[in-house]
C-alpha positions in Angstrom: -19.1 -11.7 19.9 -18.8 -11.1 23.5 -16.0 -13.8 23.8 -14.0 -11.8 20.9 -14.3 -8.6 22.9 -13.2 -10.3 26.0 -10.3 -11.8 24.5 -9.1 -8.8 22.3 -7.1 -7.1 25.2 -5.1 -10.0 25.6 -4.3 -10.6 21.9 -3.4 -6.8 21.5 -0.8 -7.0 24.5 0.5 -10.5 23.0 1.0 -8.9 19.7 2.6 -5.5 20.9 4.8 -7.5 23.4 6.6 -9.3 20.5 8.4 -6.8 18.0 8.5 -8.8 15.1 4.9 -9.9 15.3 4.0 -6.3 15.8 6.1 -5.3 12.6 4.3 -8.0 10.7 0.9 -7.2 12.0 1.4 -3.5 10.8 2.7 -4.4 7.5 -0.4 -6.9 7.2 -2.8 -3.9 8.0 -1.9 -2.5 4.7 -4.3 -5.0 2.9 -6.8 -3.1 4.5 -6.3 -0.2 2.0 -7.6 -2.8 -0.8 -10.7 -3.6 1.2 -11.3 0.4 1.7 -11.7 1.0 -2.0 -11.6 4.4 -3.6 -13.5 6.0 -0.9 -11.1 5.2 1.8 -13.7 3.6 4.1 -13.9 -0.2 5.0 -17.7 -0.5 5.4 -17.9 -4.3 5.9 -15.4 -6.0 8.4 -15.2 -9.9 8.2 -16.5 -11.8 11.2 -16.0 -11.5 14.1 -15.8 -7.9 13.6 -18.9 -7.5 11.4 -20.8 -5.9 14.2 -18.5 -3.1 14.6 -19.0 -2.2 10.8 -23.0 -2.7 11.1 -22.9 0.9 12.5 -19.8 2.7 11.5 -17.2 2.8 8.7 -13.8 2.0 9.5 -10.9 4.4 7.8 -8.2 2.7 5.7 -4.8 2.2 7.2 -2.4 4.8 6.3 0.0 4.3 3.5 2.9 4.2 6.0 3.4 3.0 9.4 4.4 5.5 12.1 7.7 3.7 12.4 8.1 4.2 8.7 7.1 7.8 8.7 9.4 8.3 12.0 12.3 6.8 10.2 11.8 8.9 7.0 13.7 12.3 6.1 10.2 14.0 6.4 9.5 12.5 9.7 13.0 13.7 11.0 12.9 17.1 9.5 9.5 17.7 11.2 10.4 16.3 14.6 13.8 18.3 14.6 11.8 21.5 13.5 9.1 20.9 16.3 11.9 20.3 18.8 13.6 23.9 17.8 10.2 25.5 18.0 9.4 25.9 14.2 5.8 25.0 13.4 4.9 23.7 10.1 1.1 23.6 9.7 -0.4 23.1 6.2 -3.9 24.2 7.3 -4.7 27.8 5.9 -4.7 30.4 8.3 -2.6 28.5 11.0 0.3 29.9 12.9 3.4 29.3 10.9 6.5 30.6 13.1 10.0 30.6 11.5 
């Protein structure tokens, strides 16, 4: 396991440094939603990451990647409102300025 932990930063750097590979990895992460099941938690990761899931659950990946949300109409609207000073909080009792 120590070997994987030592190599992980290099793997992440290599993936994030290649836009096409990074996009493919984001799309492939959606498979984690299947592993998460109905409760939205991945309780057992495959080797070599099984040590991580021995002591904690991993949340399911989001339905959309950040890039997909950012490119959506919803994302553009929320970002434009935030830039103009409007706040859209969905939490009850939070400060909704308009």
